[in-house]
N, C-alpha and C positions, 0 to 999 in steps of 0.2 A: 574480497573476503566478506565475512558476515558483518564486521565492523563498518566497512564501507557502505554496505547495503542499508544498515540501520541509519547511518548518517544521511545517506541519500534520501531515504524515505521521509525522515523527519524534516530534512531541509526542503524538500519539495512541498510538503504540507504547509510549512511555515511561509513559504514564498507565494503560494497561490492564494493563501488566506489574506485578504486585504484588510478587512475590519469587520467588527460586529459580533465577535465571539464573546460569550458570557463566561468563559473560563479557559482552562488548560486541557488539552487532550494528551493522553498518554498511550503509546503503542506498546501493548504487552508483548513479551518475548515470543509467545507462540503465534500471535497475530503477525508479527514481523516475519517469523519463519514461514508461516503459511503464505504470506504475500510473496516472499522471495521465490518459493517453489512454484507458485502459480504463475508468476510473471515469467519465470524461466521456461516453463512448459509452453506457455502461450507464444512467446517469441520464437522458440525453436520450431514450433509448428508452422508459424508464418514463414520462417526462413526455409523450411523444407518445401513449402509451396512455391516460393520464389525460385528455388533451385530447380524444381521440376519444370517451371515455366522457362527457365534459362536453357534447360536441356532441349525442350521441344522447339525452341526458336533456333536451334542449330548451334549450340555452344560448344560442341566438340566433347572430347574425353574429359576435359577439365573446364567446364563452363564458368564464365565469370558472371556472378550475380550483379546486376546493376540497379540503380535507383528505379528505373522504369519497370523492372521486374517486380520490385517491392510495391510500387504504386499500383500496378495492374492487379496484383493479388489483393491489395487492400480495397481497390474499387470493386472487384468482384464480390468480396466479402461484405462490403457495405451495401451493395445493391441487393444481395440476398437478405441481409438484416432488415433493410427497409421494406422489402417485399413481405417479410414475415411479421414485422412489428410496426410498420408505418412510422418508425421513429428515426429522425435524421441522425447520422453518426459522423464522427470526425474523420477527416482525411489528413492524418498527421504529416505525411510526406508532402502534401500540398499546402500545409499550414492553414487548413480549413477546419475550424473548430465549432462543433455544435454542443459540446459537453460543458463548457464553461461560460454560460451567459453572463453578461456583465451587470446583472441585476441582483438584488438581494435574494438569498435563498429562503426557504421556509423557516429555517432556524434563526434567521436574522443576520447570517454571515454573507459577506460579499466575496465572491471568488473571481480570480482572473488568471487565465493562462497566458504566459508571456509570448510575444510574437517570435522570439528567437528560439522557442522550445527549450530554453535553458542551455543551449549549446554554447552560448557566449558567456555563460555564468560561471561561478566558482564552485558549483555543487560538487563536481568531480573533475580533476585534471583530465585533459584530453587523452593522455597516454593510458590512464586508468579506464576511461570509457572505451577506448579501442581494445584494451585487453579483455574487457568483459564481452564485447561484441565478438571478438575473435574466438573466444571460448565457446560461445553459443553457436556461432557459425560452424565451428569444427564439429560440434555434436549434431548439427543438422546435415553434415556431410559436405559442407561448402569448402572448397579449396581457395577460390579467388573471389574477391569482392572489390568493386570500385570504391573510391574515396567517398563519393556522395551517397553510396549505398550504406556505408558505415554510419554516416550522419543521420540517415533516415531511421536506421535501427536504434541508434542512441535516442533519438527523439521519441520513437515508439515505446522504448523502455520507460523513459521519464513520464510520458503521457499515461501509460497504463498504470503505473504506480500512483500518479496523481488522481485519476478519476476514481480508482478504487478507494483511496484514502479519503477523498472528499465525501463519497457516499457513506463510508464507514463513520466518518466524523459526524455527519448529519444523523445517522442512525443512533450513535451513542448519545448525542444530545437529546434525542427523542426518547430513548429507552431507559437511560440511567435514572431519571427521576421516578420511574415506575418500578424500579427494582427494590427488593426487600432484602434485609440482612438475613443470613442463615442463622439457625439455632446453634448454640455452642457445640452440640454433639453431632452436627452435620459436617460432612467433609467435602472438599473440593478436589476434583480430579482433572488432570490436564490431558489425558489420553484422547485419541481420536474416537474411540468407541466407548459405549456405555459400560459401566462396571456394576453388575448386579442390578439394583433398582435405581442406580444413579444415572442421570442423563448426561451424555458427554458434553464437552465444553462448546461444541458447535451449536447446541440447542439451549445452552444456559445463557441467560442475558448477561450483559456486563454488570459488574458490581454497582451498588448505589453510588451516587455522587460523593466524592470525598472533598473535604474542605482542607486546603493546605495553605501554609504561609508562603509569602513571596519574598521573605528575607528582609522586608522593610516595615514589618509590623502590620501588614495588610494580609487578608485572606481571600482566596478565590476558589471557585469550584473546579474540580478536576474530574474529567470523564475518561473512561477506559475503552479502548478498542480491543475486541476479542476476535478470534478466528471466524466465528460464525458471521460476523458483520462483513468481513472481507469476502467470504463465500457468497453471501447474499448480494453484495455489490457486483461481484463478477457475474452472477446469474442475471441481475437486472440489466447489466451492460452487454449481455450476450457474449461474454468472454469465454473462449474455449481453450483449455479446459477451465471450468469454473469451480471444480472440486478436485482437490488433491488429497492424498493420504500420507500419513506420517505424523511425527510429533516434533518437528524441528523447532527448537527454541533458540532465538538469537538474543542473548542476554545483553543488558546494558554494560557499558564499560566499567570495569572494577568489580563485577559480580560474575559468579559462575551460574550456569543454568539452574542447578539445584538450589543454590542460595536464593535466587530470584523467584523461583517457583514457590518456595516455602513462604517467602515474604508476601508474595502476591495474594496468598490466601487470606491475609489479614483484611483486605479490602471487602471481603464478603461477610465480615462479622462486625457487630456494633463496636466502634472504637472505644478504647479505654482512655479517659482524659488524662490519667496519670502516666501513660506510656510515652515518655518523652523520646525514647529511642525510636519508637514507631513514627512519631511526628517528624523526627529528623530524616528518617529514611523515605518518608512520603515525598519529601522535597528532592531527594537525591537518588532514589532507587530505580528510576527509569527515565528514559528520554521522554520529554514532553515538549509540546509546542504551545507557547503562549498565544492566545488569540487577541490580546489587547492591541497588538501592533501587527500590521500586515507585512507582507514581503514587499517586493518591488512594486511601486505604483505606476 
């Protein structure tokens, strides 16, 4: 469900971030929705390729997709990517990672992808992971898969979410300080396409940095990830598809999509110091990941 995906996304981002963040990152509802639809489309496409390979190697009427099918498809895709971009890519099925170097990034954050691909972690129970993969496999036309194939797909899902969120995180830390507040008579739209003279949210930068309390009398900066940063990350990583359409909004627990959309607009306007209710919601109105402490080291 959508709640599981939001928890999974924020959990992965928290655990791959080791140390060095200067603030908190918040995944806005439309960014989470965009990420979910994009990851779903990408994984289904890879599963369809694996199914075709399984059929061609003589799998019969109901071919069983294996780990070897998935790894072969991945190797072919990576070879083409490297030929076109000269950039090394990850082979998740072989636990070979080129996307998470263990040095500090340009933003000062140190990232690390775990050796177990989170499959031995508590991000999601195994039965929930298998249910997700089974649903995607069914949509790809797959009837049978081996157990190790399930594990490869689970790792691919986690990995794809991770690399896109890391790029979006870096982008938000770079863009937010350059963003300006809107005038009071300007409006914010969340639709995929432009309305009148307004530019749609894919091309609108994230809102300016917000200063929020941590509950202990201290304040820290909060950055926002918007859909355009997910799309840009997918394009940089040569993820197919890198652009999806729609206006899926996965709200934080306790909020409806409409409530959260309306509140999110407040980040684009100069805050009012006397608005105590707004200060309270800034701390509670969306899932955020603190960067002061990393995940598993």
